[in-house]
C-alpha positions in Angstrom: -36.8 63.4 -1.1 -37.9 60.9 1.5 -35.4 58.1 2.5 -36.3 55.0 4.5 -34.1 54.1 7.4 -34.1 50.4 7.8 -32.6 47.8 10.2 -29.2 46.9 8.8 -28.6 43.2 7.6 -28.0 41.4 10.9 -25.3 38.8 11.1 -26.2 35.3 10.1 -26.3 34.1 13.8 -28.4 36.9 15.0 -32.2 36.5 14.2 -33.5 39.8 15.7 -32.5 42.8 17.8 -34.3 45.1 20.4 -34.5 48.8 19.7 -32.9 50.4 22.7 -33.1 54.2 22.2 -33.7 56.8 19.5 -31.2 59.6 19.8 -33.2 62.0 17.4 -36.9 63.2 17.7 -39.2 63.9 14.6 -38.2 67.3 13.1 -34.6 67.1 14.4 -32.0 67.9 11.8 -29.4 65.1 11.3 -26.1 64.8 9.6 -25.1 62.0 7.3 -23.5 58.9 9.3 -24.8 60.5 12.6 -26.0 57.7 14.9 -29.9 57.8 15.0 -30.8 54.8 17.1 -29.1 51.9 19.0 -30.0 48.2 18.3 -29.1 45.6 20.8 -28.4 42.1 19.8 -27.5 39.0 21.9 -23.9 40.1 21.9 -23.4 43.6 20.8 -25.1 47.0 20.4 -25.4 48.1 16.8 -25.6 51.8 15.8 -27.9 52.8 12.8 -26.3 55.8 11.1 -28.3 58.4 9.1 -28.0 57.6 5.2 -28.0 61.3 4.3 -28.2 64.7 5.8 -31.7 66.3 6.3 -34.5 66.0 8.8 -36.0 63.0 10.7 -39.6 63.1 9.4 -41.2 60.1 11.2 -40.3 57.4 13.6 -42.1 54.0 12.8 -40.7 51.8 15.7 -40.7 52.7 19.4 -38.1 51.9 22.0 -38.0 48.5 23.2 -39.6 46.9 20.2 -38.1 43.7 18.6 -37.0 44.2 15.0 -35.6 42.2 12.3 -33.2 42.8 9.3 -34.7 45.3 6.6 -37.6 46.4 8.9 -38.5 50.0 8.4 -37.3 52.2 11.3 -38.0 55.8 10.2 -38.4 58.3 7.3 -35.8 60.8 6.8 -36.4 63.9 4.5 -33.2 64.4 2.7 -32.2 68.0 2.6 -35.1 69.2 4.5 -35.1 72.1 6.9 -35.4 71.5 10.7 -38.7 72.2 12.5 -39.5 75.8 13.3 -37.8 77.5 15.9 -40.8 77.4 18.5 -41.1 73.5 18.4 -37.3 73.2 18.6 -37.6 75.3 21.8 -40.3 73.2 23.2 -38.4 70.0 22.7 -35.2 71.7 24.2 -37.1 72.8 27.2 -38.7 69.4 27.7 -35.3 67.7 27.7 -33.4 70.4 29.8 -32.9 69.8 33.4 -35.5 71.4 35.7 -34.2 74.8 37.2 -34.4 74.5 41.1 -32.9 77.7 41.9 -34.9 81.2 42.1 -34.1 83.4 39.3 -34.1 87.2 39.2 -36.4 88.9 36.7 -33.8 90.5 34.9 -31.9 87.3 34.0 -32.3 85.5 30.7 -34.3 88.2 28.9 -36.6 86.4 26.3 -35.7 86.7 22.7 -32.1 88.0 23.4 -29.6 86.0 21.3 -26.9 84.1 23.1 -24.2 83.1 20.7 -22.0 81.6 23.4 -24.9 79.3 24.7 -25.9 78.3 21.2 -22.2 77.3 20.3 -22.0 75.4 23.6 -25.1 73.5 22.8 -23.9 72.6 19.5 -20.6 71.4 20.9 -22.7 69.3 23.3 -24.7 67.7 20.5 -21.5 66.9 18.6 -19.9 65.2 21.7 -23.0 63.3 22.4 -23.0 61.8 18.9 -19.6 60.3 19.5 -20.7 58.6 22.9 -20.9 54.8 23.1 -24.3 53.4 24.2 -22.9 52.4 27.6 -21.4 55.7 28.2 -24.6 57.6 27.2 -26.7 55.5 29.3 -24.4 56.2 32.4 -24.4 59.9 31.7 -28.4 60.0 31.3 -28.8 57.9 34.3 -26.7 60.2 36.6 -27.7 63.5 34.7 -24.2 64.4 33.9 -23.1 66.9 31.1 -20.4 65.1 29.0 -18.8 68.5 28.6 -17.8 68.4 32.4 -15.7 65.3 31.9 -12.3 65.3 30.0 -12.2 62.2 27.7 -9.2 59.8 27.8 -10.2 57.7 24.7 -9.1 58.0 21.2 -9.5 61.6 19.7 -10.6 62.7 23.2 -13.7 60.3 23.2 -15.3 59.9 26.5 -15.2 56.2 28.0 -16.9 54.6 30.8 -13.8 54.6 32.9 -13.9 58.5 32.7 -17.5 58.8 33.8 -17.0 56.3 36.7 -14.0 58.2 37.8 -15.9 61.4 37.6 -18.7 59.7 39.9 -16.3 58.1 42.4 -14.8 61.6 42.8 -17.8 62.7 44.5 -18.8 65.5 42.1 -22.2 64.3 41.2 -25.0 62.8 43.5 -26.8 60.2 41.5 -30.3 61.3 40.8 -31.5 57.7 40.8 -30.4 57.4 44.5 -32.1 60.7 45.4 -35.4 59.5 43.7 -35.4 56.2 45.5 -35.0 58.0 48.8 -38.1 60.1 48.0 -40.0 57.0 47.0 -38.9 55.1 50.2 -39.9 58.3 52.3 -43.5 58.5 50.8 -43.8 54.6 51.2 -42.8 55.0 54.9 -45.5 57.8 55.4 -48.2 55.5 53.7 -47.4 52.8 56.2 -47.5 55.1 59.2 -45.0 55.5 62.0 -42.0 53.0 61.8 -39.7 51.9 64.7 -36.6 54.0 64.8 -34.4 51.1 64.0 -36.4 49.9 61.1 -34.3 50.3 57.9 -36.1 51.3 54.5 -36.9 48.2 52.2 -37.5 48.4 48.6 -37.4 46.3 45.4 -36.6 47.1 41.9 -37.6 44.8 39.0 -35.4 45.4 35.9 -35.8 43.4 32.7 -32.6 41.4 31.6 -30.9 43.0 28.6 -30.5 40.6 25.6 -26.9 40.1 26.3 -27.6 39.1 29.9 -30.3 36.7 28.8 -28.0 35.3 26.2 -25.3 34.7 28.8 -27.8 33.0 31.1 -28.9 30.7 28.4 -25.4 29.7 27.3 -24.3 29.0 30.9 -27.4 26.8 31.5 -26.7 25.2 28.1 -23.1 24.2 29.2 -24.1 22.9 32.5 -26.9 20.7 31.0 -25.0 19.4 27.9 -21.3 19.0 29.0 -19.9 16.8 31.7 -18.0 19.6 33.2 -15.1 18.9 35.9 -12.5 21.1 37.2 -8.9 20.5 38.1 -6.5 22.8 40.1 -2.9 23.5 40.4 -0.8 26.4 41.6 2.0 28.3 39.9 5.1 30.2 41.3 5.1 33.3 39.3 8.4 34.6 40.7 10.3 34.1 37.3 7.7 35.7 35.2 7.5 38.8 37.7 11.3 39.2 37.5 11.3 38.9 33.8 8.5 41.4 33.5 10.2 43.9 36.0 13.3 43.5 34.0 12.1 44.4 30.6 8.9 46.2 31.3 10.3 49.7 30.3 12.3 48.6 27.1 9.4 46.5 26.0 6.9 49.4 26.2 9.4 51.7 24.5 10.0 49.2 21.6 6.3 48.2 21.1 4.2 51.0 22.6 2.3 48.6 24.9 2.9 47.4 28.4 4.0 43.9 29.1 1.4 42.2 31.3 0.8 38.9 32.7 -1.9 37.8 30.1 0.5 37.3 27.3 2.7 34.9 29.3 -0.5 32.9 30.0 -1.8 33.0 26.5 1.7 31.8 25.3 1.8 29.0 27.9 -1.7 28.0 27.1 -1.0 27.7 23.4 2.2 25.7 24.2 0.2 23.2 26.2 -2.7 23.0 23.8 -0.1 21.9 21.3 0.9 19.0 23.5 -2.7 18.0 24.3 -4.7 19.1 21.3 -8.0 17.4 22.6 -8.2 20.4 25.1 -8.4 22.6 22.0 -11.2 20.5 20.4 -14.9 20.8 20.3 -17.8 18.5 20.3 -20.4 18.5 17.5 -23.2 15.8 17.9 -21.2 12.5 18.1 -18.0 14.1 16.5 -14.9 15.5 18.0 -13.5 18.4 16.0 -9.8 19.1 16.4 -8.5 22.4 15.4 -5.0 23.0 14.2 -5.2 26.7 14.9 -5.6 28.5 18.2 -8.2 31.1 18.5 -8.1 32.2 22.1 -11.0 34.1 23.8 -10.1 36.5 26.6 -13.2 37.1 28.9 -13.7 40.9 29.6 -16.1 42.1 32.2 -18.3 45.1 31.1 -21.2 47.1 32.3 -23.5 45.1 30.0 -22.1 41.6 31.0 -19.2 39.2 30.1 -18.0 39.5 26.7 -15.3 37.1 25.2 -13.4 38.8 22.2 -11.2 36.3 20.1 -7.5 36.7 19.4 -7.4 34.9 16.0 -4.4 32.7 15.3 -2.9 33.7 18.6 -0.2 31.0 18.1 1.3 33.2 15.4 1.4 36.3 17.5 4.4 37.8 19.5 4.0 39.0 23.1 3.6 42.5 21.9 0.7 41.3 19.4 -1.2 39.6 22.2 -0.9 42.6 24.6 -1.9 44.9 22.0 -4.9 42.8 20.8 -6.2 42.3 24.4 -6.0 46.0 25.2 -7.8 47.0 22.0 -10.4 44.6 22.4 -11.0 45.3 26.1 -11.4 49.1 25.2 -13.9 48.3 22.5 -16.0 46.0 24.7 -16.2 48.6 27.6 -17.0 51.3 25.1 -19.7 49.3 23.4 -18.0 49.4 20.0 -17.0 45.9 19.7 -18.3 44.0 16.6 -20.0 40.7 16.4 -17.2 39.1 14.3 -14.7 39.9 17.3 -16.9 37.7 19.5 -17.5 34.8 17.2 -15.7 31.5 17.4 -12.8 30.6 19.6 -11.2 27.2 20.3 -10.1 27.9 24.1 -10.9 30.6 26.6 -8.8 32.3 29.4 -10.7 34.2 32.2 -8.9 36.3 35.0 -10.9 36.4 38.1 -7.7 37.6 40.0 -8.3 41.2 38.9 -11.3 41.2 41.1 -9.5 39.5 44.0 -10.7 36.1 43.4 -8.4 33.6 45.1 -9.9 30.3 43.5 -13.0 29.6 41.3 -14.4 27.0 38.9 -15.1 28.9 35.6 -17.9 27.6 33.3 -17.3 26.3 29.8 -17.9 28.5 26.7 -19.7 26.2 24.3 -18.8 24.5 22.1 -15.3 24.6 23.4 -14.0 21.8 25.5 -12.0 23.7 28.1 -11.5 27.1 30.0 -8.6 28.2 31.9 -9.1 30.3 35.1 -6.4 32.7 36.3 -6.6 33.9 40.0 -5.1 36.5 42.3 -1.4 36.4 42.8 -0.6 36.0 46.5 2.5 35.6 48.6 2.4 32.3 50.4 4.9 30.1 52.5 6.4 27.4 50.2 9.0 24.8 51.1 12.0 25.3 48.6 15.1 23.1 49.0 14.1 22.4 52.6 13.6 26.1 53.4 10.3 28.1 54.0 10.1 31.0 51.7 7.3 33.4 50.6 6.6 33.2 46.9 4.1 34.8 44.6 1.6 32.1 44.0 -1.4 31.7 41.8 -4.0 29.0 41.8 -4.9 28.0 38.2 -8.1 26.1 37.2 -9.0 24.2 34.2 -12.7 23.3 33.6 -13.1 20.8 30.8 -15.6 18.6 29.1 -15.2 15.1 30.6 -17.0 13.7 27.4 -13.8 14.1 25.4 -11.0 15.4 27.9 -9.9 12.7 30.4 -8.5 13.7 33.7 -5.1 12.6 32.8 -5.0 15.2 29.7 -6.5 18.0 31.9 -4.0 17.6 34.9 -0.9 17.2 32.5 -2.2 20.2 30.7 -2.2 22.3 34.0 1.2 20.9 34.8 2.5 22.1 31.3 1.5 25.6 32.0 2.9 25.5 35.5 6.3 24.4 34.0 6.3 27.0 31.3 5.4 29.9 33.7 7.9 28.8 36.3 10.7 28.6 33.7 9.4 31.1 30.9 12.7 30.5 29.0 10.9 27.4 27.6 8.8 29.7 25.6 12.0 30.9 23.8 13.4 27.3 22.9 10.1 25.6 22.4 10.1 23.0 25.1 
């Protein structure tokens, strides 16, 4: 029986999606719930699973095509048999890596069954089906066999960090770089002899992903619609660092998650937002919308671009809940498995450029929010304390705010409130 594979119902805020890549070819056998194709929206990559086991009979939409909800993608023959062995071998040879080494005539005798090879191939197919789109793209780009890398994710799943660590270990020479070198060499031959000191020049034109285009659109929107202004302050994190060092191990043993700096900043920000609720508000036309809840967005950098998953009702969370939520969202964002609901909404955002070494920056608003807090690198600096110069672990913090509804007074006092809380974290326990 033929079954139609259609674009799933897209979220209300998403009008269409782009078909990124098919993972099966016509004639391939598929298992129920196995990922057939990736669809990229403005925010996330959606996987389209097989509705039943059978054979992929026909593909109707090609890679790179824009699709909408309910559009027909392919035809699946439920319970059908896979293509004949000869066709399968042709597809397998086409996808296989070219053999560059000479081979003796006695090797790989045609027609001789190889149970070990077939089992290994089946294992690779099962492993590939569990890869996230970003990991799969990275493996294909560098021509890496996923079986060569040990996965550190849930149930042994391969993550982007695993692949990057494998590459940084120098175990693989990126084919893309090799191809580029060959292109430059041919271009140099076409231009004729070049001076010995001349360096190769090349350009590469790459289309923006939907996510990158959406990020660009929202950033321009924020700059054109909001009256953005940034205020700065600096925080002595000595007390937070001492508290974290003192309770780091017992905290992890009790809650199964590490105690980081972000939970302190989330808690301090919520305390300050309660004092200055306009910083937690948003603008809609000529109205100011005040929120009596605190949905905190945590900016996460991924290969595809910046994502901002939301900690819902963060004001009701414990330190452990905050750390656990941040770790879970960061992992899902980098693996490409985060959902659209995880990125929707938010009343206030925190971004940490310090993890990349940023000493000071001016973050851009995340519309329609009215403010965003920027964290930066912790750096020891000489500070005057009680008339003496001492080295203290200092961090610059920045608040970019919409001056249409937030006055400079509220912005400055908001940063002062965060500073006072972090320099005396006991305030979080007694609510002052």
